[in-house]
C-alpha positions, 0 to 999 in steps of 0.5 A, a space after each residue: 461777923 467773924 474776925 481772925 485772931 492772927 497777927 496783924 500786918 498793918 495793926 489792923 484786924 481783917 474780916 473772914 467772909 466765911 459763914 459760921 454754921 455752928 450756932 445755926 446747927 445748935 438751933 436745928 439740933 433743939 428744934 429736932 429734939 423738940 419734935 421728937 419730944 412733941 411727936 408721940 405726945 399728939 397721937 392718941 391711944 385712949 379707949 372711948 365710948 363715942 358720943 351722939 353725933 352733933 354734926 347738920 343731917 344729910 338730905 337723904 335721897 329719895 329711896 335710902 338703902 338701910 342695912 340694919 345690925 340687929 342686936 342678935 347680929 342679923 343683918 335686916 335690908 329695910 324691914 327685911 331681915 337677909 342672911 349674911 350669904 345673901 347680903 350681895 344678891 339682895 343689894 344688887 336686886 333692890 340697887 340695880 346691881 348700881 355700886 355707887 349708891 349709898 348704903 346707911 349702916 345703922 347698928 344696935 348700940 350693943 352691936 360689937 365694933 368687931 361685928 359692925 367691921 365685919 359687916 363693913 368688910 362684907 360691903 366692900 366685898 360685895 362692891 359697895 364702897 359709899 357707906 354712912 354710918 347712921 347715928 342719933 341726932 343730938 339734941 341736948 338731952 343725952 347727957 341728961 338722960 344717962 344717971 
């Protein structure tokens, strides 16, 4: 409640019905500063060696399509080696040109992330947008096996 400091006419201080917003603005500015400081701290820019996944395995389709990136960066569709230039034609032949089928992509641990992304870009350009990454199931022994 605010009061007027004018000379009272009748000996009584009158109330001012205006809202004093200065404390409200001060609180808002403090909150703004806190969020401006905290926002950059919430981003992560750390290089990381991705661990084994502990997600629950999803059910596989009857005839899954596995695309493998080998250590020498060659591609294999199922058990057959395929050239990168022939990837789309081979996938179309195996799926019957059904680009809604999920392609299970797996890669050797020595394959660079950049190479894996190039294969994913090739799949995207071929029209296959449903890509599942295949990893090892975490059995709790992965940490014990490493020295």
